[in-house]
PyMOL CGO cylinders between C-alpha atoms (Angstrom):
from pymol import cmd
from pymol.cgo import CYLINDER

trace = [
    CYLINDER, -0.26, -0.01, -0.05, 1.22, 3.61, -1.09, 0.3, 1, 1, 1, 1, 1, 1,
    CYLINDER, 1.22, 3.61, -1.09, 1.55, 6.06, 1.94, 0.3, 1, 1, 1, 1, 1, 1,
    CYLINDER, 1.55, 6.06, 1.94, 1.89, 9.84, 0.84, 0.3, 1, 1, 1, 1, 1, 1,
    CYLINDER, 1.89, 9.84, 0.84, 2.15, 12.86, 3.21, 0.3, 1, 1, 1, 1, 1, 1,
    CYLINDER, 2.15, 12.86, 3.21, 1.10, 16.43, 3.44, 0.3, 1, 1, 1, 1, 1, 1,
    CYLINDER, 1.10, 16.43, 3.44, 3.09, 19.13, 3.55, 0.3, 1, 1, 1, 1, 1, 1,
    CYLINDER, 3.09, 19.13, 3.55, 1.77, 20.31, 6.61, 0.3, 1, 1, 1, 1, 1, 1,
    CYLINDER, 1.77, 20.31, 6.61, 2.48, 17.05, 8.12, 0.3, 1, 1, 1, 1, 1, 1,
    CYLINDER, 2.48, 17.05, 8.12, 6.22, 16.90, 6.97, 0.3, 1, 1, 1, 1, 1, 1,
    CYLINDER, 6.22, 16.90, 6.97, 6.65, 20.30, 8.53, 0.3, 1, 1, 1, 1, 1, 1,
    CYLINDER, 6.65, 20.30, 8.53, 5.58, 19.88, 11.95, 0.3, 1, 1, 1, 1, 1, 1,
    CYLINDER, 5.58, 19.88, 11.95, 6.94, 16.41, 11.42, 0.3, 1, 1, 1, 1, 1, 1,
    CYLINDER, 6.94, 16.41, 11.42, 10.36, 17.91, 11.04, 0.3, 1, 1, 1, 1, 1, 1,
    CYLINDER, 10.36, 17.91, 11.04, 10.49, 19.46, 14.44, 0.3, 1, 1, 1, 1, 1, 1,
    CYLINDER, 10.49, 19.46, 14.44, 9.92, 16.43, 16.28, 0.3, 1, 1, 1, 1, 1, 1,
    CYLINDER, 9.92, 16.43, 16.28, 13.00, 14.81, 18.17, 0.3, 1, 1, 1, 1, 1, 1,
    CYLINDER, 13.00, 14.81, 18.17, 14.69, 11.75, 16.36, 0.3, 1, 1, 1, 1, 1, 1,
    CYLINDER, 14.69, 11.75, 16.36, 13.25, 9.43, 18.86, 0.3, 1, 1, 1, 1, 1, 1,
    CYLINDER, 13.25, 9.43, 18.86, 9.95, 10.43, 18.12, 0.3, 1, 1, 1, 1, 1, 1,
    CYLINDER, 9.95, 10.43, 18.12, 9.64, 10.81, 14.52, 0.3, 1, 1, 1, 1, 1, 1,
    CYLINDER, 9.64, 10.81, 14.52, 11.23, 6.82, 14.61, 0.3, 1, 1, 1, 1, 1, 1,
    CYLINDER, 11.23, 6.82, 14.61, 8.37, 6.02, 16.90, 0.3, 1, 1, 1, 1, 1, 1,
    CYLINDER, 8.37, 6.02, 16.90, 5.69, 7.72, 14.61, 0.3, 1, 1, 1, 1, 1, 1,
    CYLINDER, 5.69, 7.72, 14.61, 7.23, 6.51, 11.41, 0.3, 1, 1, 1, 1, 1, 1,
    CYLINDER, 7.23, 6.51, 11.41, 7.05, 3.02, 12.79, 0.3, 1, 1, 1, 1, 1, 1,
    CYLINDER, 7.05, 3.02, 12.79, 3.30, 3.03, 13.48, 0.3, 1, 1, 1, 1, 1, 1,
    CYLINDER, 3.30, 3.03, 13.48, 2.66, 4.53, 10.04, 0.3, 1, 1, 1, 1, 1, 1,
    CYLINDER, 2.66, 4.53, 10.04, 4.26, 1.97, 8.37, 0.3, 1, 1, 1, 1, 1, 1,
    CYLINDER, 4.26, 1.97, 8.37, 2.00, -0.99, 10.38, 0.3, 1, 1, 1, 1, 1, 1,
    CYLINDER, 2.00, -0.99, 10.38, -1.49, 1.30, 9.00, 0.3, 1, 1, 1, 1, 1, 1,
    CYLINDER, -1.49, 1.30, 9.00, -4.02, 0.11, 8.50, 0.3, 1, 1, 1, 1, 1, 1,
    CYLINDER, -4.02, 0.11, 8.50, -2.79, -1.84, 11.69, 0.3, 1, 1, 1, 1, 1, 1,
    CYLINDER, -2.79, -1.84, 11.69, -2.37, -0.37, 15.43, 0.3, 1, 1, 1, 1, 1, 1,
    CYLINDER, -2.37, -0.37, 15.43, -4.79, 1.83, 17.45, 0.3, 1, 1, 1, 1, 1, 1,
    CYLINDER, -4.79, 1.83, 17.45, -6.71, 3.21, 14.57, 0.3, 1, 1, 1, 1, 1, 1,
    CYLINDER, -6.71, 3.21, 14.57, -10.08, 4.59, 15.03, 0.3, 1, 1, 1, 1, 1, 1,
    CYLINDER, -10.08, 4.59, 15.03, -12.46, 6.62, 12.73, 0.3, 1, 1, 1, 1, 1, 1,
    CYLINDER, -12.46, 6.62, 12.73, -13.27, 10.22, 13.42, 0.3, 1, 1, 1, 1, 1, 1,
    CYLINDER, -13.27, 10.22, 13.42, -17.07, 10.86, 14.20, 0.3, 1, 1, 1, 1, 1, 1,
    CYLINDER, -17.07, 10.86, 14.20, -18.70, 13.45, 11.31, 0.3, 1, 1, 1, 1, 1, 1,
    CYLINDER, -18.70, 13.45, 11.31, -19.83, 13.03, 7.33, 0.3, 1, 1, 1, 1, 1, 1,
    CYLINDER, -19.83, 13.03, 7.33, -16.63, 13.05, 6.11, 0.3, 1, 1, 1, 1, 1, 1,
    CYLINDER, -16.63, 13.05, 6.11, -15.92, 11.59, 2.73, 0.3, 1, 1, 1, 1, 1, 1,
    CYLINDER, -15.92, 11.59, 2.73, -13.76, 9.82, 2.34, 0.3, 1, 1, 1, 1, 1, 1,
    CYLINDER, -13.76, 9.82, 2.34, -13.43, 10.06, 6.45, 0.3, 1, 1, 1, 1, 1, 1,
    CYLINDER, -13.43, 10.06, 6.45, -10.59, 10.58, 8.12, 0.3, 1, 1, 1, 1, 1, 1,
    CYLINDER, -10.59, 10.58, 8.12, -9.11, 8.10, 10.51, 0.3, 1, 1, 1, 1, 1, 1,
    CYLINDER, -9.11, 8.10, 10.51, -6.62, 8.49, 13.44, 0.3, 1, 1, 1, 1, 1, 1,
    CYLINDER, -6.62, 8.49, 13.44, -3.74, 6.96, 15.34, 0.3, 1, 1, 1, 1, 1, 1,
    CYLINDER, -3.74, 6.96, 15.34, -2.11, 7.47, 18.52, 0.3, 1, 1, 1, 1, 1, 1,
    CYLINDER, -2.11, 7.47, 18.52, 1.76, 7.48, 18.89, 0.3, 1, 1, 1, 1, 1, 1,
    CYLINDER, 1.76, 7.48, 18.89, 2.38, 8.33, 22.73, 0.3, 1, 1, 1, 1, 1, 1,
    CYLINDER, 2.38, 8.33, 22.73, 0.56, 11.69, 23.27, 0.3, 1, 1, 1, 1, 1, 1,
    CYLINDER, 0.56, 11.69, 23.27, 0.51, 12.71, 19.35, 0.3, 1, 1, 1, 1, 1, 1,
    CYLINDER, 0.51, 12.71, 19.35, -2.47, 11.99, 17.17, 0.3, 1, 1, 1, 1, 1, 1,
    CYLINDER, -2.47, 11.99, 17.17, -1.80, 11.55, 13.22, 0.3, 1, 1, 1, 1, 1, 1,
    CYLINDER, -1.80, 11.55, 13.22, -4.77, 11.83, 11.21, 0.3, 1, 1, 1, 1, 1, 1,
    CYLINDER, -4.77, 11.83, 11.21, -5.30, 10.25, 7.52, 0.3, 1, 1, 1, 1, 1, 1,
    CYLINDER, -5.30, 10.25, 7.52, -7.22, 9.22, 4.88, 0.3, 1, 1, 1, 1, 1, 1,
    CYLINDER, -7.22, 9.22, 4.88, -7.30, 5.60, 3.77, 0.3, 1, 1, 1, 1, 1, 1,
    CYLINDER, -7.30, 5.60, 3.77, -8.74, 3.36, 0.80, 0.3, 1, 1, 1, 1, 1, 1,
    CYLINDER, -8.74, 3.36, 0.80, -7.59, 0.60, -1.07, 0.3, 1, 1, 1, 1, 1, 1,
    CYLINDER, -7.59, 0.60, -1.07, -4.86, 1.94, -2.81, 0.3, 1, 1, 1, 1, 1, 1,
    CYLINDER, -4.86, 1.94, -2.81, -3.15, 4.53, -0.52, 0.3, 1, 1, 1, 1, 1, 1,
    CYLINDER, -3.15, 4.53, -0.52, -3.23, 5.99, 2.88, 0.3, 1, 1, 1, 1, 1, 1,
    CYLINDER, -3.23, 5.99, 2.88, -2.81, 9.86, 2.64, 0.3, 1, 1, 1, 1, 1, 1,
    CYLINDER, -2.81, 9.86, 2.64, -1.32, 11.30, 6.23, 0.3, 1, 1, 1, 1, 1, 1,
    CYLINDER, -1.32, 11.30, 6.23, -2.83, 14.73, 6.69, 0.3, 1, 1, 1, 1, 1, 1,
    CYLINDER, -2.83, 14.73, 6.69, -1.37, 15.98, 9.67, 0.3, 1, 1, 1, 1, 1, 1,
    CYLINDER, -1.37, 15.98, 9.67, 0.18, 15.21, 13.26, 0.3, 1, 1, 1, 1, 1, 1,
    CYLINDER, 0.18, 15.21, 13.26, -0.06, 17.38, 16.58, 0.3, 1, 1, 1, 1, 1, 1,
    CYLINDER, -0.06, 17.38, 16.58, -0.55, 16.78, 20.36, 0.3, 1, 1, 1, 1, 1, 1,
    CYLINDER, -0.55, 16.78, 20.36, -3.55, 15.43, 21.67, 0.3, 1, 1, 1, 1, 1, 1,
    CYLINDER, -3.55, 15.43, 21.67, -4.99, 18.71, 22.71, 0.3, 1, 1, 1, 1, 1, 1,
    CYLINDER, -4.99, 18.71, 22.71, -4.28, 20.54, 19.11, 0.3, 1, 1, 1, 1, 1, 1,
    CYLINDER, -4.28, 20.54, 19.11, -5.15, 17.96, 16.79, 0.3, 1, 1, 1, 1, 1, 1,
    CYLINDER, -5.15, 17.96, 16.79, -8.88, 18.27, 16.44, 0.3, 1, 1, 1, 1, 1, 1,
    CYLINDER, -8.88, 18.27, 16.44, -8.71, 22.66, 16.17, 0.3, 1, 1, 1, 1, 1, 1,
]
cmd.load_cgo(trace, "trace")
C-alpha cells in the first residue's frame, strides 16, 4: 500500500526529535493495523486517527493509498 504525506504533516513532523520521529514512522508503516479509529462526522472520504504516545496522526485511507494529513499533540489536533 502506498503512503503519501501532506506538506502540513512534513513541516510539523520535522520539528520533533529523532526518537519521536522513529516511533511515529514505525506506527505509520504498520497502518492500517494499530490503534486506528474513524473520526465521527460526515467526512467523505472518512478521516482516521492513530495514537503515538501523546500525539495523534490523522489520515485518509482507501484500497490503494494511505494519505497522512497532519500530526499534532492530543489537545491541538482536532482544532
